[in-house]
Structure formats: structure tokens, C-alpha cells
C-alpha positions as CSV (number, residue, x, y, z in Angstrom):
1,M,-5.4,7.8,-26.8
2,Y,-7.6,8.6,-23.9
3,S,-10.7,9.9,-25.6
4,H,-13.0,7.4,-24.0
5,A,-12.6,9.1,-20.5
6,A,-13.5,12.5,-22.1
7,E,-16.5,11.0,-23.8
8,Q,-17.8,9.3,-20.7
9,L,-17.4,12.5,-18.8
10,D,-19.4,14.5,-21.4
11,R,-22.2,11.8,-21.3
12,L,-22.3,11.9,-17.6
13,R,-22.5,15.7,-17.5
14,S,-25.2,15.9,-20.2
15,S,-27.4,13.2,-18.7
16,H,-26.9,14.1,-15.1
17,P,-26.0,17.8,-14.7
18,D,-25.9,17.4,-10.9
19,A,-23.3,14.6,-11.1
20,R,-20.2,15.1,-8.9
21,L,-16.9,13.2,-8.7
22,A,-16.2,14.8,-5.4
23,G,-17.5,13.1,-2.2
24,G,-15.6,9.9,-2.3
25,L,-14.2,8.4,0.9
26,T,-10.4,8.4,1.6
27,G,-8.6,6.0,3.9
28,L,-4.9,6.0,4.6
29,E,-2.5,3.3,5.9
30,V,1.1,4.3,6.7
31,E,3.7,2.0,8.1
32,S,6.8,3.0,10.2
33,L,9.5,1.0,11.9
34,R,10.3,1.6,15.5
35,V,14.0,2.0,15.8
36,G,16.5,2.6,18.6
37,A,18.7,5.7,18.9
38,D,21.3,4.0,16.7
39,G,18.8,3.2,14.0
40,T,18.7,-0.5,14.8
41,I,15.2,-2.1,14.5
42,A,13.6,-2.1,18.0
43,R,13.4,-5.5,19.7
44,T,11.0,-4.3,22.4
45,P,7.4,-5.4,22.5
46,H,4.7,-3.3,21.0
47,P,4.3,-0.6,23.7
48,A,1.4,-1.5,26.1
49,R,0.5,2.3,26.2
50,L,-0.5,1.9,22.5
51,G,-3.1,-0.8,23.1
52,S,-3.6,-4.2,21.6
53,A,-2.1,-4.6,18.1
54,L,-4.7,-7.3,17.5
55,K,-7.8,-5.2,18.4
56,H,-6.9,-1.6,18.0
57,P,-8.6,-0.5,14.8
58,W,-6.1,2.4,14.0
59,I,-2.8,1.6,15.7
60,T,-1.4,-1.9,15.0
61,T,1.6,-3.7,13.6
62,D,2.4,-5.5,10.4
63,Y,5.0,-8.2,9.8
64,S,7.4,-7.3,12.6
65,E,6.6,-6.3,16.2
66,A,8.6,-3.2,15.4
67,L,6.7,-2.3,12.1
68,M,3.9,0.0,13.2
69,E,0.9,0.6,11.1
70,F,-1.4,3.6,11.3
71,I,-4.8,3.2,9.8
72,T,-7.5,5.8,9.3
73,P,-11.2,5.0,8.9
74,P,-12.7,6.0,5.5
75,L,-13.3,9.7,5.8
76,D,-14.7,12.5,3.7
77,G,-11.8,13.7,1.7
78,P,-8.0,13.7,2.0
79,L,-7.7,16.5,4.6
80,A,-9.9,14.7,7.1
81,A,-7.9,11.5,6.6
82,L,-4.6,13.3,6.9
83,D,-5.8,15.1,10.1
84,F,-6.7,11.7,11.6
85,L,-3.4,10.2,10.6
86,R,-1.5,13.1,12.1
87,D,-3.3,12.7,15.4
88,L,-2.5,9.0,15.5
89,Q,1.1,9.6,14.9
90,Q,1.4,12.4,17.4
91,F,-0.3,10.1,20.0
92,V,2.4,7.4,19.4
93,H,5.3,9.8,19.4
94,L,4.2,11.1,22.7
95,R,4.2,7.6,24.2
96,L,7.5,6.2,22.8
97,D,10.4,5.8,25.2
98,D,13.9,6.3,23.7
99,E,12.7,5.1,20.3
100,L,12.1,6.7,17.0
101,L,9.7,6.2,14.1
102,W,11.7,5.6,10.9
103,T,10.5,8.0,8.3
104,A,11.7,6.0,5.3
105,S,10.5,3.0,3.4
106,M,13.8,1.1,3.5
107,P,15.2,0.0,6.9
108,C,18.7,0.5,8.0
109,V,21.2,-1.2,10.3
110,V,19.8,-4.7,9.6
111,E,22.2,-6.6,11.9
112,D,20.8,-10.1,11.3
113,E,17.7,-11.4,9.7
114,E,16.9,-13.7,12.7
115,R,17.0,-10.7,15.1
116,I,14.0,-9.1,13.4
117,P,11.2,-9.6,15.9
118,L,8.1,-11.3,14.6
119,A,4.8,-9.6,15.4
120,R,2.9,-11.1,18.4
121,Y,-0.8,-10.8,18.9
122,G,-1.5,-12.7,22.1
123,N,-2.8,-16.2,22.8
124,S,-6.2,-16.1,21.0
125,N,-6.6,-18.3,18.0
126,S,-7.0,-15.3,15.7
127,G,-3.9,-13.7,17.2
128,Q,-1.9,-16.9,16.8
129,M,-3.0,-17.1,13.2
130,K,-1.7,-13.7,12.4
131,T,1.7,-14.5,14.0
132,V,2.0,-17.9,12.2
133,Y,1.1,-16.2,8.9
134,R,3.9,-13.8,9.4
135,R,6.3,-16.5,10.4
136,G,5.4,-18.2,7.1
137,L,6.2,-15.0,5.2
138,G,9.7,-15.0,6.8
139,Y,10.3,-18.6,5.8
140,R,9.1,-18.0,2.3
141,Y,10.6,-14.6,1.4
142,G,13.0,-13.8,4.2
143,R,12.4,-11.5,7.2
144,V,14.4,-8.6,5.8
145,M,11.8,-8.2,3.0
146,Q,9.1,-7.9,5.6
147,V,10.4,-4.8,7.4
148,I,10.0,-2.5,4.4
149,A,7.4,0.3,5.0
150,G,4.9,1.7,2.6
151,A,1.8,3.8,2.4
152,H,-1.6,2.6,1.1
153,Y,-4.2,4.9,-0.4
154,N,-7.8,3.5,0.0
155,Y,-10.6,5.1,-2.0
156,S,-14.2,4.6,-2.7
157,F,-16.2,6.6,-5.2
158,P,-19.3,8.6,-4.1
159,Q,-22.2,6.2,-3.8
160,A,-24.5,8.6,-5.6
161,L,-22.3,8.4,-8.7
162,W,-22.9,4.7,-9.4
163,P,-26.6,4.8,-10.5
164,M,-25.7,7.7,-12.9
165,L,-22.9,5.8,-14.5
166,Q,-25.1,2.7,-14.7
167,S,-27.8,4.6,-16.5
168,I,-25.5,6.1,-19.1
169,D,-24.1,2.6,-19.8
170,G,-27.6,1.2,-20.1
171,D,-26.8,-1.5,-17.6
172,A,-29.7,-3.3,-16.0
173,R,-27.9,-5.6,-13.6
174,P,-28.1,-5.3,-9.8
175,L,-26.2,-2.2,-8.8
176,Q,-23.6,-3.9,-6.7
177,D,-22.6,-6.2,-9.7
178,F,-22.2,-3.1,-11.8
179,I,-20.1,-1.4,-9.1
180,S,-17.8,-4.4,-8.7
181,D,-17.2,-4.6,-12.5
182,R,-16.4,-0.9,-12.6
183,Y,-13.9,-1.2,-9.7
184,F,-12.2,-4.1,-11.6
185,A,-12.0,-1.8,-14.6
186,V,-10.4,0.8,-12.4
187,I,-7.8,-1.7,-11.1
188,R,-6.9,-2.8,-14.7
189,N,-6.3,0.8,-15.7
190,L,-4.3,1.4,-12.6
191,Q,-2.1,-1.5,-13.5
192,H,-1.5,-0.2,-17.0
193,V,-0.6,3.4,-15.9
194,G,0.3,2.7,-12.3
195,W,4.0,3.2,-13.1
196,I,3.4,6.9,-12.8
197,V,3.0,6.5,-9.0
198,P,6.6,5.4,-8.3
199,Y,7.9,7.8,-10.9
200,L,6.3,10.8,-9.2
201,F,6.3,9.6,-5.5
202,G,9.0,7.0,-5.2
203,S,11.2,8.0,-2.3
204,S,13.6,5.1,-2.1
205,P,16.4,5.6,-4.7
206,A,19.0,4.4,-2.2
207,V,19.4,1.7,0.5
208,C,21.7,0.9,3.3
209,K,24.2,-1.8,2.4
210,S,23.1,-3.8,5.4
211,F,19.7,-4.3,3.9
212,L,21.1,-6.5,1.2
213,C,22.9,-8.7,3.8
214,G,26.0,-9.1,1.6
215,K,24.0,-10.3,-1.5
216,P,25.3,-9.2,-5.0
217,T,23.5,-6.2,-6.5
218,I,23.3,-4.2,-9.7
219,L,23.0,-1.0,-7.7
220,E,26.0,1.4,-7.6
221,E,27.9,2.2,-4.5
222,Y,26.9,5.7,-3.2
223,N,29.4,5.7,-0.2
224,S,30.8,3.2,2.3
225,N,27.3,2.4,3.8
226,S,24.9,3.0,0.9
227,Y,23.9,1.7,-2.5
228,Y,21.8,3.6,-5.0
229,G,20.4,3.7,-8.5
230,P,21.4,7.0,-10.2
231,Y,18.0,7.2,-11.9
232,A,16.0,4.9,-9.5
233,T,12.7,6.0,-8.1
234,S,11.4,3.2,-5.8
235,L,13.8,0.4,-4.9
236,R,11.0,-0.7,-2.5
237,M,8.9,-1.6,-5.5
238,C,11.8,-3.4,-7.3
239,D,12.7,-7.1,-7.0
240,I,14.8,-6.3,-3.9
241,G,11.6,-5.3,-2.2
242,Y,8.7,-7.4,-0.9
243,Q,7.0,-8.9,-3.9
244,N,5.9,-12.4,-5.0
245,T,9.2,-13.0,-6.9
246,H,8.6,-16.7,-7.3
247,E,5.3,-16.3,-9.2
248,D,6.6,-17.8,-12.5
249,E,8.1,-20.8,-10.6
250,I,5.0,-21.6,-8.6
251,G,2.8,-20.9,-11.6
252,F,0.3,-18.3,-10.3
253,K,-0.9,-14.9,-11.3
254,A,-4.1,-13.3,-10.1
255,R,-6.7,-12.5,-12.8
256,Y,-8.5,-9.2,-12.9
257,D,-11.1,-9.8,-15.6
258,N,-13.9,-9.5,-13.1
259,L,-14.7,-10.4,-9.5
260,D,-15.4,-14.0,-10.2
261,S,-12.1,-14.6,-12.0
262,Y,-10.2,-12.8,-9.3
263,V,-11.7,-14.8,-6.5
264,D,-11.4,-18.0,-8.4
265,S,-7.7,-17.4,-9.1
266,L,-6.9,-16.6,-5.5
267,T,-8.9,-19.5,-4.3
268,M,-6.9,-21.8,-6.5
269,A,-3.7,-20.5,-5.1
270,I,-4.8,-20.8,-1.5
271,E,-6.0,-24.4,-2.0
272,T,-3.1,-25.7,-4.2
273,S,0.0,-27.1,-2.6
274,C,3.4,-25.8,-3.6
275,P,6.5,-28.1,-3.6
276,R,8.8,-25.2,-2.7
277,Y,6.8,-24.5,0.4
278,E,6.2,-28.2,1.3
279,K,10.0,-28.4,2.0
280,I,9.6,-25.8,4.7
281,G,7.1,-27.9,6.6
282,V,3.9,-26.7,8.2
283,K,4.0,-27.9,11.8
284,V,7.5,-28.9,12.8
285,D,8.5,-30.1,16.3
286,G,5.1,-28.8,17.6
287,Q,5.4,-25.3,16.2
288,Y,3.7,-24.0,13.1
289,R,6.2,-22.6,10.5
290,Q,3.4,-21.5,8.2
291,L,-0.4,-21.8,8.0
292,N,-0.1,-24.3,5.1
293,A,2.2,-25.3,2.3
294,N,0.0,-23.8,-0.5
295,M,0.9,-21.3,-3.1
296,L,-0.6,-18.7,-0.8
297,Q,-1.2,-19.2,2.9
298,I,-4.1,-16.6,2.7
299,E,-5.3,-14.0,0.2
300,N,-3.2,-11.2,1.7
301,E,0.1,-12.9,0.8
302,Y,-0.4,-12.1,-2.8
303,Y,1.5,-8.9,-3.4
304,S,-0.1,-6.5,-5.9
305,S,0.2,-2.8,-6.4
306,V,-3.6,-2.5,-6.3
307,R,-6.3,-4.6,-4.7
308,P,-10.1,-4.8,-4.6
309,K,-11.3,-4.7,-1.0
310,Q,-14.4,-5.6,1.0
311,V,-14.4,-5.5,4.8
312,P,-14.5,-9.1,6.2
313,L,-16.9,-10.0,9.1
314,A,-15.3,-11.7,12.1
315,N,-13.1,-14.6,10.7
316,E,-14.6,-14.4,7.2
317,K,-12.2,-15.0,4.4
318,P,-11.5,-11.9,2.3
319,T,-12.5,-13.7,-0.9
320,H,-15.8,-14.7,0.6
321,A,-16.4,-11.1,1.7
322,L,-15.8,-10.0,-1.9
323,K,-18.0,-12.7,-3.3
324,R,-20.9,-12.0,-0.9
325,R,-20.9,-8.2,-0.8
326,G,-18.8,-7.1,-3.8
327,V,-16.0,-4.6,-4.0
328,R,-16.3,-1.7,-1.5
329,Y,-13.1,0.2,-2.3
330,V,-9.7,0.1,-4.0
331,E,-6.5,-0.2,-2.1
332,L,-3.5,1.4,-3.9
333,R,-0.3,0.0,-2.4
334,S,2.5,1.4,-4.5
335,L,3.3,4.5,-2.4
336,D,6.7,4.8,-0.7
337,I,6.8,6.7,2.6
338,N,7.1,10.4,1.6
339,M,10.3,11.4,3.5
340,F,9.5,15.1,3.2
341,E,6.1,14.8,5.0
342,P,5.8,14.1,8.8
343,T,2.8,12.0,8.1
344,G,4.4,10.1,5.3
345,I,1.9,11.2,2.6
346,S,0.7,14.7,1.5
347,A,-2.6,16.3,0.5
348,T,-1.1,16.9,-2.9
349,Q,-0.4,13.2,-3.4
350,C,-3.9,12.3,-2.2
351,R,-5.6,14.7,-4.6
352,F,-3.5,13.6,-7.5
353,L,-4.4,9.9,-6.8
354,E,-8.1,10.8,-6.4
355,T,-7.9,12.4,-9.9
356,L,-6.1,9.3,-11.2
357,M,-8.8,7.1,-9.8
358,A,-11.5,9.2,-11.5
359,F,-9.7,8.9,-14.8
360,C,-9.3,5.1,-14.4
361,L,-13.1,4.9,-13.7
362,L,-14.1,6.6,-16.9
363,Q,-11.4,5.3,-19.3
364,D,-12.2,2.0,-21.1
365,S,-10.4,-1.0,-19.6
366,P,-10.0,-4.2,-21.7
367,V,-9.0,-7.4,-19.9
368,I,-5.3,-8.0,-19.3
369,D,-3.8,-10.9,-21.3
370,D,-0.4,-12.4,-20.9
371,V,1.3,-9.9,-23.3
372,D,-0.3,-7.0,-21.3
373,R,0.9,-8.5,-18.1
374,R,4.5,-8.7,-19.3
375,E,4.3,-5.1,-20.4
376,I,2.9,-4.0,-17.1
377,D,5.6,-5.8,-15.1
378,T,8.4,-4.6,-17.4
379,N,7.3,-1.0,-17.3
380,L,7.0,-1.0,-13.5
381,D,10.4,-2.5,-13.1
382,A,12.0,0.0,-15.6
383,V,10.4,3.0,-13.8
384,C,11.4,1.8,-10.4
385,Y,15.1,1.2,-11.3
386,R,15.5,3.8,-14.1
387,G,12.5,6.1,-14.0
388,R,14.4,9.4,-14.3
389,E,16.8,8.1,-17.0
390,P,16.8,10.6,-19.9
391,G,14.8,9.2,-22.9
392,L,13.6,6.1,-21.0
393,L,11.2,4.2,-23.2
394,L,8.2,2.2,-21.9
395,Q,6.0,-0.2,-23.9
396,R,2.4,0.7,-24.6
397,A,0.4,-1.9,-26.5
398,G,3.6,-3.3,-28.1
399,T,4.9,0.1,-29.2
400,P,7.8,2.0,-27.5
401,I,6.9,5.3,-26.1
402,S,8.9,7.7,-23.9
403,L,7.9,8.0,-20.3
404,Q,7.6,11.8,-20.6
405,Q,5.2,11.5,-23.6
406,W,3.0,8.9,-22.0
407,A,2.9,10.7,-18.6
408,G,2.1,14.0,-20.4
409,E,-0.8,12.4,-22.3
410,L,-2.1,10.9,-19.1
411,C,-1.9,14.2,-17.2
412,D,-3.7,16.0,-20.0
413,A,-6.5,13.4,-19.9
414,M,-6.8,13.9,-16.1
415,A,-7.2,17.7,-16.4
416,P,-11.0,17.8,-16.9
417,L,-11.5,15.4,-14.0
418,A,-9.4,17.6,-11.7
419,D,-11.5,20.5,-12.8
420,M,-14.7,18.6,-11.9
421,L,-13.3,17.6,-8.5
422,D,-12.5,21.2,-7.9
423,T,-16.2,22.2,-8.3
424,G,-17.0,24.4,-5.3
425,H,-13.3,25.0,-4.5
426,S,-12.2,28.5,-5.5
427,E,-8.5,27.6,-4.8
428,Q,-8.7,24.7,-7.3
429,P,-6.6,22.3,-5.2
430,Y,-7.0,19.3,-7.5
431,R,-5.8,21.3,-10.6
432,A,-2.9,22.6,-8.5
433,A,-2.0,19.0,-7.4
434,L,-2.1,17.9,-11.1
435,Q,0.0,20.8,-12.3
436,E,2.7,20.0,-9.6
437,Q,3.0,16.6,-11.1
438,V,3.1,17.9,-14.7
439,A,6.1,19.9,-13.6
440,A,7.7,16.7,-12.2
441,V,7.0,14.9,-15.5
442,N,8.7,17.7,-17.5
443,D,11.6,18.0,-15.0
444,P,12.5,14.7,-13.3
445,G,14.6,16.7,-10.8
446,Q,11.3,17.6,-9.1
447,T,10.3,14.0,-8.3
448,C,10.5,12.8,-4.7
449,S,13.4,10.4,-5.5
450,A,15.5,13.1,-7.2
451,R,14.9,15.4,-4.2
452,V,16.1,12.6,-1.8
453,L,19.3,12.2,-3.7
454,A,19.8,15.9,-4.0
455,D,19.4,16.3,-0.2
456,M,21.8,13.4,0.4
457,R,24.4,15.2,-1.7
458,K,23.7,18.6,-0.2
459,Y,24.3,17.4,3.3
460,D,27.0,14.8,2.3
461,E,25.0,12.0,3.9
462,G,24.5,8.3,3.1
463,Y,21.0,6.9,3.2
464,F,21.1,6.0,6.9
465,H,22.3,9.4,8.1
466,Y,19.8,11.2,5.8
467,A,16.8,9.0,6.9
468,R,17.8,9.3,10.6
469,R,18.0,13.1,10.3
470,M,14.6,13.3,8.7
471,S,13.2,10.9,11.3
472,L,14.4,13.1,14.1
473,K,13.1,16.2,12.3
474,H,9.6,14.7,12.0
475,Q,9.7,13.5,15.6
476,Q,10.3,17.1,16.7
477,Y,7.4,18.2,14.6
478,F,5.0,15.8,16.4
479,L,6.4,16.6,19.8
480,E,5.9,20.3,19.3
481,L,2.6,20.1,17.6
482,P,-0.3,21.6,19.6
483,R,-2.4,18.8,21.1
484,D,-6.0,18.1,20.6
485,N,-6.7,17.0,24.1
486,E,-10.1,15.5,23.3
487,R,-8.7,13.4,20.5
488,M,-5.8,12.3,22.9
489,R,-8.4,11.2,25.5
490,E,-10.4,9.4,22.8
491,L,-7.3,7.5,21.7
492,D,-6.5,6.7,25.3
493,R,-10.0,5.2,25.6
494,M,-9.4,3.2,22.5
495,V,-6.2,1.8,24.0
496,D,-8.1,0.6,27.1
497,K,-10.9,-0.8,24.9
498,S,-8.5,-2.7,22.6
499,I,-6.8,-4.4,25.6
500,A,-10.1,-5.4,27.1
501,D,-11.3,-6.7,23.7
502,Q,-8.2,-8.8,23.3
503,R,-8.7,-10.3,26.8
504,A,-12.3,-11.1,25.9
505,T,-11.3,-12.8,22.7
506,E,-8.8,-14.9,24.4
507,A,-11.2,-15.9,27.1
508,A,-13.9,-16.8,24.6
509,D,-11.8,-19.3,22.6
510,T,-13.1,-22.9,23.0
511,L,-11.3,-24.6,20.1
512,S,-7.7,-25.7,19.9
513,F,-5.5,-23.8,17.4
514,D,-5.5,-26.8,15.1
515,E,-9.3,-27.0,15.2
516,F,-9.6,-23.2,14.6
517,L,-7.4,-23.4,11.5
518,E,-9.3,-26.4,10.2
519,Q,-12.6,-24.6,10.5
520,Y,-11.2,-21.4,9.0
521,F,-9.9,-23.0,5.9
522,A,-13.0,-25.2,5.6
523,Q,-15.3,-22.2,5.1
524,K,-17.6,-22.5,2.1
525,L,-19.6,-19.9,0.3
């Protein structure tokens, strides 16, 4: 089934004996809700001691003022990224007053949707745009959906690898065009086999009843305050989580054939009005409810488990950045917060994902048609709701196949790539990371979701009490962790700089917000 990846690897090794898969850049993004001692979502402003959420490059907020986001720069390997992430989280823990960082993807004690505080980014035009965009998400999808936390794994392959791959393919195009095409091939493959990520690493098999706000559910009652799926892996990635659940109704799906088709499909959605969202209104009684009434307000609204990324310059549109400079890295967004790790993600996970990325790079990747898309969506939904169900069947190219068989074939195909990534490592950490997941394929009880439910039963806890206990445990870890005083001083300096940068941005604005939005959306390539 996966012979193409093995053939590509053999051709690469024979043509370029010095070729290495190791050396790619890893970046991590991990979200975490600030909550009060009772588990209620914090209604306090983003702490000033953490800097400007608008301008700090590493400590910011997402949808809610209470939903913190920790972002590492792209670093040389998973250990460097995890060390940086740990230092950011320690810095924040040391500066929180009577609040806790929630160590779970799904929030608890959701009292009232309207009490979820919207993120604020100051008075600059760019800051107002970020807040209005988030207000629009609340109107479109509901605020509760926006306080779910996740982890993103960002990865770029070693730059030296690209000319070698291009040469064995006999490709004569400009190198960046080749790179972008290969990244889209990676993305298509990740969509086909991406269900393995929630199967292995999903950590949200249960939710607090308050999260559903009284809505009917197919989930079973765990106890008086929790629902769960007996075989669920990631309820965050199911239809109760934040996804574009109205895609069929508004008639939009992003296309991943190549960079042009992706940019064109997103551009169409950003520029096409949607009757559902027209009913919300754009500027009502002098306040913006959303940036526009189009299918998507901006590119980031389109939820996908994996995205092609390029770093925008200033107020550049993300699609323009991609079109002008091509794909720089891939962002994998399907990771739940790992409740067993203080940082929310482990080195083992990162190494497995890096190996999966290498496999997706070398395996052939046909374009995704409508039939493929339905299979991809159906498989992901089945794994998230029922991934540990004995005998669960998925669909592969129109043929039923057991999850265990497919996952086993995938892991077998990844083994040579793990070995190549281990070149120079006597401990073979990539092979060990892969073998740990093989064990979880053979025994679903070793998956993260099964371990969460086992712990809940062991300690006779519902989801809230379990998540709160783990949050307090991780808080203690960070408070007792030895401090890197130089890194703490560096982060203090970044706090001051971010606040000064926000003030400068606000002072430099000369346009009204209406004019700013008009100019932003009028950008042309």
C-alpha cells in the first residue's frame, strides 16, 4: 500500500548518500484557559505582567481574553521547542494571581455563553480588527465553541533536502514552486491518514455537562456532571467542537490540489457574501459585529486539521503571503492538550509527528476529489467518537478496513523514516516514539483517551474534578521547577517591549477603523 514512500527513500539515499531527514524546524503552539479557583473561566483582563497580547510574539490570547496561547519560534528539533515552551509556561505560572491554567482541551463550569470574555487588543486598528473578528466568530458559531484549547505542531523540512528531492524527481521549476507543491502533497496525505493523531493523542473523551449548555447529545452520562463517549478519543475534534459545521449549507470547501487552487478557494469564500451571516449584520448601532458578512471573514476562520503557512508581513493577507513567497511550513492542528504533560505536548508526540511528516512527504499524494473528502470527514468523525471501539472499520479508497490494520500498515511504512531520523542518535528516540504508538495501536487501552478515562475511574472523578486535579498538579510542577534566571529576565524584557510596541502602534494610526478595514480588504496581489 505504501511502497512509494519506500521507493522514494531508496532513490534519495542512492542519489544523495549525504541526505538527511533530520534538521527540520519545529514550532509549537499550546492554548490554555485561565480559570478561577472554582474552575470558572476567568473574567479578568489579560495580566499586564504578561505584556501586550497584540504584540508579544510568544505569549498572547486567542478567542477569549482568558484563552492564553503560548507560541515558540521555529527551533532546531522538538527538545529545543519544548524547552522554550516550558519556560514560557513557567513564566506565566509565576505571575498569575489566584488563577490557574486549565490543563484540558475542553472547558468546564461554563456558566453562561455571554459571560465568556472576548479578547481585547487595545485601540489600534489592527487590535480592533482582531477583536471584531473574534466577535464575529461568537455570532457565527457561539462563544462556547471558541474556548476549546488545542495544540498545534508546526514543522518545516530541512532546507538542504529540497534540492535533493527535486533532482530525483527531475523537476526543473523554480525551487520554491517545487517546495510548495510538495508541502501540499504532505497536507493531502495528512488529511487521508490524519485520523491517527486523535486516535493516539486525543485526550478529550469526556466533557462537563455545562459545556453543552443543555443541548441534546448522543454522548452517554458518566456521572451527574459529565458526559462521555465510551470509545471516544477527541470530542474536541467532533462536531461539538469548533469546526466549520455549516460548510455544506454555505457551499464552501477549501481545495488542496496546489497552492493556486487553495488560495483561489479561500479568496472566493472571503469575497462571497453569505445569507446566513448577512442576517447577523456587520455594523449595528455603531458597533461591528463581524468584519463582513462573507462565507469567511478572513482566512483563519476556515477550520482545518492541517494548514499551509507563510509568515505575513505587517497587515499582509495570509493568502497573499502564500502566493508571493510560497509555503514555508505546515501547521498540524488536530492535537488535544496532553493532560499527562505539564507543557501539554510531549517529546514522544513531536518525534512521532515528525516521522509522520516525513512519510507524508515521500508517499505519493493524488488530488482529493469529493468522494475522498467524504471518506476523510467520515473517518475522522468515526475515530473521534468511536476510535477505540473493537473492530471499528474505516473507509480506504472505497473499501472497509479495520483501524488497527490500517494504523499498523502506516506505522510499518514509517519505520525506515524513523531510523533515518535517528541517524547519529545512539538511543534511537524516533524509533522508540514510533514503537510506543505501535503498542497503542495494538492495545487501545494505551491511548491518551483511554488513560484519561481509566484515571477518572481510578479516582472516582468526573471530568471537571479530574481536569482540575491535573491542572493543580501541573501548576505545582511549574512553581517548583528550577528557574533559568536569564530566560526570566529575557521574558521580562519582552513584556516591556511588547507594551511599548502596542503604544507605538496605537500612536501611529492615522486612519479611522472603517478606512483601515476598507484598505485591508482592498489589497491586491
